[in-house]
N, C-alpha and C positions, 0 to 999 in steps of 0.2 A: 609838133605844134600844140599837142593836146595839153602839155604841162602849163602852157600860158593861158589856156581857156578852161581848164577843168578843176581849178582850185576851189576850196570851200568858199561859199558865198558868191561864186561866179555863175554866170549863165542865168540871169533872172528871166523868168517866163511869166507871161500874163499881162495884164491883170485877169485875163480870161483866155480860154482856148476855144478854137472853133473846130468843128469836125468836118470830115471830107464832104458831107452832104451840104455844107454851108458854103463851100467854095467850088464853083463849077470848073474852074481851070486854075490850078496853082501856079501856072507858068506865065501869068499876065498881071502880076501884082507889083505896084510901085512900092519901093521900100526906101527909107531914109534914116539918117542919124545926124543929129545936131549936138554940138558941144557948146554950151553957154550961148545958144541961139545961132551959132555959126554952122552952116551946113557942111558936114565933113564927108558924108556918103549919100549918094542918090543913085538908085538903079532900079531895075525891074527884074523879077524872077525869070523872065525870058532870057536873061543874060547869064544864067547859071551854067557852069561847065557841064554838069550832069542834071537832067530834068528830075523832078521829084519821083516820078514813076520808076525811073532807072535806079535811083538811090534805094528805094524800097525793095526793088527786085534784087539788087546786089547784096544789100545788108541781110536780107532774109535768107540768103544762101549760107550765111555764117552764124546766124543767131535767130532764135525764135522771137518774132515780133508779136506783141500782144496789144490789144486795144489800150490806148492811152500812152503807148511808147512814143518817144520823141527822137527823131533823127536830126541832129544839127547839120547844117549845110554849108557853113562857112560865111564869108562876109564879102560885100562888094569892095571895090577899090576905095582907098581913102584912109586906111589904117595908119597909125603914126609911124610904124616901121617903114612904110613905103614912101613917106613924105620926103620931098627934096626941095631945098637943101636942108631945111630944119625940121626935125621930128617934133611934133606937138603931143607930148605924152600927157595923159590925164593926171591931175593933181588934186589934192584935197580942196573941196569947195566947188569943183566943176560940176555942172549939171548936164547929164546926158539924156537926151530925149530921142527915142527911136519909134518908128511906126511903120505900119503897112496900110496903104490907102484902102479904106473900106472896112478895115478890121479894128483899127484903133492904134493907140500909142501908149508908151510907158515912159516913166521918167525916174532916173536915179541920181542921187547926189553922191559924189565921191567923198568918202570920209577917210581920215588918216588911219593907217594901220597901227594898232595898239598892241600887237602880239597876242599870243594865246594865253 
């Protein structure tokens, strides 16, 4: 699945990052994603298949983790591929807003692909 998530310009992060001392428990955070104002995803980090601490432990067995490294964790239910009966893919002009309660939100506008 990494090919669909790791392309150039994919994976926006920010507009700011928080450090572990600013979050007492990363497993109790409400997360959401809207497309054009319509809620598509809503969950809580307590619903993650693997808790953050387990992910850090596992990944650190295979690579050196340094301060500032980011481990992506996947997404809650609600992605277009899983929608039934009709998949609602993003298209140019769509506005995607996502956030984590207490941390903030970010917004991106989908633009047409113009090639390299």
